[in-house]
C-alpha positions as CSV (number, residue, x, y, z in Angstrom):
1,M,-15.4,22.3,-7.8
2,R,-13.7,25.3,-9.4
3,I,-12.8,24.7,-13.0
4,I,-9.7,26.6,-14.0
5,H,-8.3,26.5,-17.6
6,I,-4.5,26.4,-17.6
7,D,-2.8,29.4,-19.2
8,D,0.7,29.0,-17.8
9,I,2.1,25.6,-16.8
10,A,4.6,27.4,-14.6
11,S,1.9,28.7,-12.4
12,P,2.7,28.0,-8.7
13,E,-0.8,26.6,-8.2
14,L,0.2,23.6,-10.3
15,A,3.1,22.7,-8.1
16,D,1.6,19.5,-6.9
17,F,1.8,18.1,-10.4
18,T,5.2,19.1,-11.6
19,Q,8.1,16.8,-12.2
20,L,6.1,13.6,-11.5
21,T,8.7,11.4,-13.2
22,D,11.5,12.4,-10.9
23,V,11.2,9.5,-8.4
24,A,13.9,10.7,-6.0
25,L,12.4,14.2,-5.8
26,R,8.8,13.1,-5.5
27,R,9.3,10.5,-2.8
28,V,10.9,13.0,-0.6
29,R,8.7,15.9,-1.4
30,E,5.2,14.3,-1.2
31,P,5.4,13.0,2.4
32,A,7.0,16.3,3.4
33,E,4.2,18.3,1.9
34,G,1.5,16.0,3.1
35,L,0.2,14.9,-0.3
36,Y,0.0,11.9,-2.5
37,L,-1.3,11.4,-6.1
38,A,-4.3,9.4,-7.2
39,E,-4.2,8.6,-10.9
40,S,-7.3,7.6,-12.9
41,P,-11.0,8.1,-12.1
42,K,-11.2,4.7,-10.5
43,V,-8.4,5.4,-8.0
44,I,-9.7,8.9,-7.3
45,E,-13.1,7.5,-6.5
46,R,-11.6,4.9,-4.1
47,A,-9.6,7.6,-2.4
48,L,-12.7,9.7,-1.9
49,R,-14.7,6.7,-0.7
50,V,-12.4,6.1,2.2
51,G,-12.6,9.7,3.3
52,H,-9.4,11.2,1.8
53,R,-9.7,14.8,0.9
54,P,-8.6,16.2,-2.5
55,R,-6.3,19.2,-2.8
56,A,-6.6,19.7,-6.6
57,L,-7.2,17.8,-9.8
58,L,-5.6,17.9,-13.2
59,M,-7.2,16.6,-16.4
60,V,-8.1,17.0,-20.0
61,A,-11.6,18.5,-20.7
62,E,-13.2,15.3,-21.9
63,W,-12.8,13.6,-18.5
64,L,-14.7,16.3,-16.6
65,E,-18.1,14.7,-17.2
66,R,-16.9,11.4,-15.6
67,V,-14.8,12.9,-12.7
68,G,-17.0,15.9,-11.9
69,P,-19.7,14.0,-10.1
70,L,-17.1,12.6,-7.7
71,L,-16.4,16.1,-6.4
72,E,-19.9,17.3,-5.6
73,A,-19.0,17.4,-1.9
74,Y,-15.9,19.6,-2.6
75,P,-17.1,22.8,-4.3
76,D,-13.9,24.7,-3.5
77,V,-11.4,22.1,-4.9
78,P,-9.7,23.5,-8.0
79,V,-9.9,21.4,-11.2
80,Y,-7.2,22.4,-13.7
81,I,-8.1,21.7,-17.3
82,G,-5.4,21.7,-20.0
83,A,-4.6,20.4,-23.5
84,P,-2.8,17.0,-23.6
85,E,0.4,18.7,-24.7
86,Q,0.3,21.1,-21.7
87,L,-0.3,18.3,-19.2
88,E,2.5,16.2,-20.7
89,Q,4.9,19.1,-20.5
90,L,3.8,19.8,-16.9
91,T,3.9,16.3,-15.5
92,G,6.6,14.7,-17.7
93,F,4.4,11.9,-19.1
94,N,1.4,11.3,-21.3
95,M,-1.7,11.4,-19.0
96,H,-3.6,8.6,-20.9
97,R,-5.5,7.7,-17.7
98,G,-7.3,11.0,-18.1
99,A,-7.1,12.5,-14.6
100,I,-4.9,12.8,-11.6
101,A,-5.7,14.2,-8.2
102,S,-3.4,15.5,-5.5
103,M,-4.8,14.3,-2.2
104,H,-4.1,15.1,1.5
105,R,-2.3,12.2,3.1
106,P,-4.3,10.5,5.9
107,E,-2.9,10.6,9.4
108,P,-0.5,7.7,10.0
109,L,-1.8,4.7,11.9
110,D,-0.2,3.4,15.1
111,P,1.3,0.0,14.4
112,A,0.3,-1.4,17.8
113,D,-3.3,-0.3,17.4
114,L,-3.4,-1.8,13.9
115,L,-2.0,-5.1,15.1
116,R,-4.5,-5.3,18.0
117,A,-7.3,-4.9,15.5
118,S,-6.0,-7.6,13.1
119,S,-5.2,-11.3,13.0
120,R,-3.6,-11.9,9.5
121,V,-1.0,-9.3,8.5
122,V,1.8,-8.9,6.0
123,V,5.2,-7.4,6.9
124,L,7.4,-5.9,4.3
125,E,11.1,-5.2,5.1
126,D,12.8,-2.5,3.1
127,L,11.2,-3.2,-0.3
128,A,12.6,-0.5,-2.6
129,D,10.5,-1.2,-5.6
130,H,7.1,0.7,-5.6
131,T,5.7,-1.8,-8.1
132,N,6.3,-4.7,-5.7
133,V,4.8,-2.7,-2.8
134,G,1.7,-1.9,-4.9
135,A,1.3,-5.5,-6.1
136,V,1.5,-6.8,-2.5
137,F,-1.2,-4.5,-1.4
138,R,-3.5,-5.6,-4.3
139,S,-3.0,-9.2,-3.2
140,A,-3.6,-8.3,0.4
141,A,-7.0,-6.7,-0.5
142,A,-8.0,-9.6,-2.8
143,L,-6.9,-12.4,-0.4
144,G,-8.2,-11.0,2.9
145,A,-5.1,-9.8,4.8
146,D,-6.2,-7.4,7.5
147,A,-3.2,-5.0,7.3
148,V,0.3,-4.4,6.0
149,L,3.2,-3.3,8.2
150,L,6.2,-1.6,6.7
151,T,9.7,-1.2,8.1
152,P,11.1,2.4,8.1
153,G,13.1,1.7,4.9
154,C,10.3,0.3,2.9
155,A,9.0,2.2,-0.2
156,D,6.1,4.6,0.2
157,P,2.7,2.9,-0.5
158,L,1.3,6.2,-1.5
159,Y,3.8,6.9,-4.2
160,R,2.0,7.3,-7.5
161,R,3.3,4.0,-9.0
162,A,2.4,2.0,-6.0
163,V,-1.1,3.4,-5.8
164,R,-1.6,2.7,-9.5
165,V,-0.2,-0.9,-9.5
166,S,-2.4,-1.7,-6.4
167,M,-5.5,-0.4,-8.3
168,G,-6.1,1.8,-5.2
169,A,-5.8,-1.1,-2.7
170,V,-3.2,0.9,-0.7
171,L,-6.2,3.2,0.1
172,Q,-8.3,0.3,1.3
173,V,-6.0,-2.0,3.2
174,P,-4.8,-0.4,6.5
175,W,-1.1,0.0,6.9
176,A,1.5,1.4,9.3
177,R,5.2,2.0,9.7
178,L,7.0,-0.2,12.2
179,P,9.7,1.1,14.5
180,D,13.1,-0.6,14.1
181,W,13.4,-4.3,15.0
182,R,14.6,-3.6,18.6
183,E,11.0,-2.4,19.2
184,A,9.1,-4.1,16.4
185,G,10.2,-7.7,17.4
186,P,8.9,-7.5,21.0
187,L,5.8,-5.7,19.7
188,F,4.7,-8.7,17.6
189,R,5.5,-11.1,20.5
190,E,3.6,-9.0,23.1
191,L,0.5,-8.9,20.9
192,G,0.5,-12.7,20.4
193,Y,1.7,-12.8,16.8
194,D,3.6,-15.7,15.1
195,L,6.0,-13.7,13.0
196,T,6.8,-16.0,10.1
197,A,9.8,-15.2,7.9
198,F,9.8,-16.3,4.3
199,A,13.5,-17.1,3.6
200,L,15.7,-19.8,2.1
201,R,17.1,-21.5,5.2
202,D,17.9,-25.1,6.0
203,D,15.4,-25.1,8.9
204,A,12.6,-23.6,6.9
205,E,9.2,-25.3,6.8
206,D,7.4,-26.1,3.6
207,L,4.5,-23.7,3.1
208,A,2.2,-26.6,2.5
209,D,3.0,-28.1,5.9
210,F,2.9,-24.7,7.6
211,V,-0.7,-24.0,6.7
212,E,-1.9,-27.2,8.1
213,D,-1.8,-25.8,11.6
214,L,-2.1,-22.0,11.6
215,P,-1.8,-19.8,14.7
216,E,-4.6,-17.4,15.8
217,R,-2.5,-14.4,15.0
218,L,-0.1,-14.5,12.1
219,A,2.3,-12.1,10.4
220,L,3.9,-13.1,7.1
221,M,7.2,-11.3,6.6
222,F,9.0,-10.8,3.3
223,G,12.2,-9.0,2.4
224,T,13.9,-7.6,-0.6
225,E,14.8,-9.7,-3.6
226,G,18.4,-10.6,-3.6
227,P,19.5,-9.8,0.0
228,G,16.3,-11.1,1.5
229,L,15.4,-10.4,5.1
230,S,18.0,-8.8,7.4
231,R,19.6,-10.6,10.3
232,R,17.6,-8.5,12.8
233,A,14.3,-9.5,11.0
234,L,15.2,-13.2,11.0
235,A,16.2,-13.0,14.7
236,S,12.8,-11.5,15.5
237,A,10.9,-14.2,13.6
238,T,9.2,-17.1,15.4
239,R,9.7,-19.5,12.5
240,T,10.8,-19.7,8.9
241,V,8.9,-20.9,5.8
242,L,9.8,-21.4,2.2
243,I,8.0,-22.1,-1.1
244,P,9.6,-25.1,-2.7
245,M,11.0,-24.4,-6.2
246,E,11.6,-26.7,-9.2
247,H,13.7,-26.6,-12.4
248,G,16.6,-24.8,-10.7
249,V,14.6,-21.7,-9.8
250,D,15.9,-20.2,-6.5
251,S,12.9,-18.0,-5.6
252,L,9.9,-16.0,-6.8
253,N,9.4,-12.3,-7.2
254,V,8.6,-11.0,-3.7
255,A,5.1,-9.8,-4.7
256,T,4.3,-13.3,-6.3
257,A,5.7,-15.1,-3.2
258,A,3.5,-12.9,-0.9
259,A,0.4,-13.6,-3.0
260,L,1.0,-17.3,-2.9
261,A,1.6,-17.2,0.9
262,M,-1.6,-15.2,1.5
263,W,-3.6,-17.5,-0.7
264,A,-2.2,-20.6,1.1
265,V,-3.0,-19.1,4.5
266,R,-6.5,-18.2,3.4
267,T,-7.1,-21.7,2.1
268,G,-5.7,-23.2,5.3
269,D,-8.1,-21.1,7.4
270,Q,-11.0,-22.1,5.2
271,R,-10.1,-25.8,5.4
272,A,-9.8,-25.6,9.2
273,G,-13.1,-23.7,9.4
274,A,-11.2,-21.0,11.3
275,K,-13.3,-18.2,12.7
276,R,-11.5,-15.0,13.7
277,P,-12.6,-13.3,16.9
278,A,-15.6,-11.0,16.5
279,G,-14.4,-7.4,15.8
280,D,-10.8,-8.6,15.5
281,T,-10.4,-7.8,11.8
282,A,-8.8,-4.5,10.8
283,R,-11.2,-4.4,7.8
284,A,-14.1,-4.1,10.3
285,Q,-12.4,-1.3,12.1
286,S,-13.1,1.5,9.6
287,H,-11.9,4.2,12.0
288,L,-8.4,2.8,11.7
289,V,-8.2,4.0,8.1
290,G,-7.9,7.6,9.4
291,E,-8.8,10.9,7.8
292,A,-6.6,13.6,6.5
293,P,-6.0,16.5,8.9
294,A,-8.4,19.4,8.4
């Protein structure tokens, strides 16, 4: 690593770290520039562990001893050191997590390849809240989902807030963008998936009954809070499931609902003694995670 002490926060070399609190700007700029941000030593370590390459790091001096050993394989990566006041002025927030890295984005995965290598996946349609997206990924990692599939309008899992809320799980759980429903719906059917929509409908099954007889390949689909799933998404679904509510509550936060559904499916699989086909789990297909372009 190359340690560089910051003299001028307007230096163009620090561009990766400017205006981090401007959500509208960053979510357009970061994918276009092929970067994402990993915040905190733990998340940086997870990013490096899955093969993502760092572009630059930004931190206060006291974190160098902890973060430095993670960068032994990257002697040319610049590490910018500044005073807390400089870093807050540069980024727009207090960097109390100590360090932040700009990372090269990994190559996107093909959704068909990811579905072929999986048997239990989560589908998110047009979730706009990065916190919810990050929380779903954290649950997916904890509860054994193989992958997450996102519609084109869904928030970026590699946006800083999503990465942080997921505790780096967005770097561990394979994910891909789906095409629109005219192509995505047939794709799930062709690959043998039971695409299950979670929605408040009169014909919806109780989750407790649903998990008593689970299909070999299952995709759990969740939509935005309020509007819920679109008509095209519901038309593409094989069946509809709901989580019964009490005390006049209509529904749960989408991330909470997804976590409950994943836990119920995991419990149902365990109760049935289900065994997934050998080699059919995306988590066993490490090559699917992808590496950043050289």
